N, C-alpha and C positions, 0 to 999 in steps of 0.2 A: 504494500500500500504506500503510495507516495504522499508527500507532505501536503499537496493541494487537496487530496481526498480527506486527509485528516483535518485540515483547516475548515472544511465544510461541516464537520461533525460538532455536536454540542459537547461541552465539558463532561457531562455525564456519560455520553457515548465513548469519549476518549478514555475516561477512567475504566470503563468496562473493557475496552480494548486493551488497556494496559494490564489489567488483571489477567485477561486471557493470555497475553504474551508472556507474562511472568510465570504463569502455570506451565506454558509450553517450554519455557527456558528451564524450569525445574525438571520437567520430564526428560528433556534432552540431556541435562547434566546427569540425571540418574541413569539413563541409557548408556551414556559414555562411561560412567563408572563401572557398569556391569558388562561392558564390552558389547553391547547390543546396538550401538549407534552406527547406522550405515552411512547417513549423509551428514558428514561433519560440517559442511558448509552451512547447514541450516542453523547451527548455533550462532554463527556470525550474523546471519540474516535476522534472527530473532533479537539479538543484542542491539543491532542497529535500529530495528523497528521500535524497541523499547525506548531507545534514546530519541528517536524521531517523535514518538508520542509525548514524551516528557518535554521536549522542546516546544511542541505546539501548545501543550497545556500551560507552559510558562509564558508563552507569547500571549495567550488569551488572558491569563491572570494579570500580566502587566498592562495589557490594553484596558482591562476592566478597572484597574487601579488609577488610570489616568483620567 
């Protein structure tokens, strides 16, 4: 999901997306620890998606504060 799609969402939707991504990251870490992870690049994608959602949430919060 790109940043523009995230900017179109409400803060509640973004928090829900963030929760889902963090759960996925946890599951991927668990799979890696047990040796079951097949697509290691997915971990990188999820980390970046979490950062992207956090960035958009912070942008929205700072815009609301102004």
